[in-house]
N, C-alpha and C positions, 0 to 999 in steps of 0.2 A: 240516670233518671229513667232510662228505658228498660231497666231490669224489672221484671214483673214482681209484684208484691208476694209475700209468703201467704199461704193459706192459713187463716186464723184457726187455732185448734178448736175452740168452742163452736164457732160457726160451722166448721167442717163436720164436727160430730152431729150437730143438729141436722145438717143437710143429709148426711149419710143415713140417719135414722128415718128420714122421710122417703128415701129411695125404696122402690118396690122390693119386698123381701127383707127389708131391714138391714142392719149393719153386718149380719152374719152370712148373708148371701155371698157365694164365692166371688162373683164379679165385683161386689161392693167391697169385699176384703181386698181384692186386687187394686181397686181404685184407691182405697185408703193407703195401701203400701206405696203406690206410685206417688200420691200426694206427699207422703212423708219423705220419700226419696227426693222429690223435686224441691221440697222445702229446704233440705240439707244443701242442695246445689245452689238455690237462690240465696240462702244465707251466706254461704261461702263466697259466692260471686260478689254480693253486696259488700261484705266486710273487706274483701281484697281490694275492690275498687275504691272504697272509702279510705282505706289505709294508704293506697297509692296516691290519692289526692293529697292526703296529709303529708306523706313523705316528699312529694314534689314541692309542696309549700314549705317544707322544712320543719314541720311540726313534730314528726316522728322520724326515727332513723330508718333509712332504706337498707334493709339487710335480709339475708336468708330467702324465705319464700317470696318476699316482695321483689327482690332483685330478679328472681326466676320469673315471676309473673310479669314484671315490666319488660324483661328481655323477650319473653314469649309474645306478649301483646305487640311489642314493637315490630316483631317479625310476622305478625298476623297469625300467630299460632295460639293454641289453647294452653294456658298455664298448666304446668305439670300437676299441681295440687288439685286443680279442677278436674283434670282427666282421671285422677284416681277415684273420684266420686261420680263421674258422669259417663259420657259416651265419646267415642272417637268421631272426628270430623276433619275434613280437609283443611279448614281454616277457621279462624275465630268468627268470621262473618257467618259461615254456614252453621257453626256450633251455636251461635247466639240466636240465629233464626230458628234452629231446632228447639232451643230453650223456650222461645216465645210460642212456638206451635204446640209444644208439649203442655205448657201452662194453659193455653187456650183450650186444648182438647180436654184436659182434666177439669177445668173450670166449667166448661159447657156440660160435661157429663155430670158433675156434681150438682149444678143448678137447674139443668133442664132434663135430666134423666139419661138413661143409657142410650148411647148412639146406635143407629142402625148398622153402621160400619165402623171399624176401628183402624186407626193408623198404627199398624203393628210395630213398625220400626220406631215408633214414638214411645215404646215402653222399654 
């Protein structure tokens, strides 16, 4: 329940059009690409955690990627499938904190305009 929500496609397009310079301005293109990338990670994270809950409850079979994810989370590591789509981090706690911070940075930029300073490691 603490996983951030995905950026909605239509709302994002509308907000990008409202930014100075429109959707074709280079930094706006970069913002769009980062939002798309973060949406992939949020979707993957949400699906994995949902399927783990179902597997623990006995509703779905625990196999393959779910076993790897469960083992990694148990050891406070980032599941391998998540690492393929995201960034390196020392533990799942710092990775998840990074996810929340990245989401907040992009959401603020999208809704309030370009920031005065950027968290470069957040891209």
